N, C-alpha and C positions, 0 to 999 in steps of 0.2 A: 817388780819382783817376778822371777821366773816361776814356771809351773812347779818344779821340784822344791824351790824354796817356799812357795805358798803352801804346798802340801806339808812340808816340815813344820811350818809355822802353825798350821792348824793342828797337826799332830802333837806338838809340844803343849799347846793349851789343853787339849783333850787329855793328854797323859798326866799333866799336873792335876787336872780336875779328878782324874781316876786314882790319884795317890801314888803314882810311880815315883821312885827316888831319882835324884839327879844322875846317879851312875846308870840306872836302868834306861833313862831317857837318852843319855849320851851314847850308850852302847847300841840301843835300838836305831837311833838316827845317825850314827857315825859322827858324832860331834866330839872333837878332840879335847877341848878344855872347858872348865866350868865358866870361865869368862865368856867364851863363845856361846855357851848354853844360856847364860843370863842375858846376853845381848839379844839373842834370837827370841827369847821369851818376852823381853821388854818390847822389842820391835813388833812381835806378834800381837801383844795386847794393844799397842798403839794402833796397829793396822786394823784390828777388830773394833776400834773405837771404845774399848773398855777403860783406857787411861789416856791422858793427854801426854804428848811428847814434851820433853824438857826443852825450854826455849833459851837460847843463848842471849847474852846481853846485846850482841850485835843484831840478832833477829828482832829482839824487842824494840831496839831503837828504830829499826826499819819499819816495824809495824806502827809505831807511834808517830812516824814522820808525816810529811804532807801526803795528801791523797795521791794514790798511784795513777799515773797517766799511761794508758795502754795505746799501742799503735796496731792497726790492722796490718798483718803481714802480707807477703806476696801471694800467698794461697788464700787470702781472705779470712784469716783466723786471728783470734785474740788468745794470747797465752796468759792464763792466770796461774800464779805460782802456788806450790804446795803450802808455803809459808802463809800466804794470804787465805787460801780456801780452808785448809785444815787447821792450822795453828791459830790464825786470827779469827776466822769466822766459825770454826767448829764443825765444818762439814767433814764427811769421811768418804773414802773410796767407795764407789758404787752408788752414791747418792744420785738421784735423777732430778732434773729441773725442767720447768716449763719456761720457755723464752718468749717474751712479748716486747713489743715496741710501742712507745707512747711519745709522740712528737719527736724530740731528738734524744730520747733516753731508751736504754735497753734494760729490761728487768728480768732477773732470774728468780723464779719461785720454786722452792723445793717441793717436789710432788710426793 
């Protein structure tokens, strides 16, 4: 999410808490439609970890499938999907982890 969108997301949540009406929020932030306002508000609450995102049937099937096998990329990195980290395990953006190695396992521990 870009800097401008992050600011708007935070502003929407704060304006709703302060009791602004939908029209006031739309005018202040330059949002054109109520549908856009509702989507931005929902996304803001998910981003802030206040509510969980809606999971599609396809995402649910993927989460319930066999354990995910990851491959180390050319740059020496492992990519963990948003679906796995946020939707399945319940972590949120900004969480920090301690990484440790035991025998042939890697452990991530939330700090």
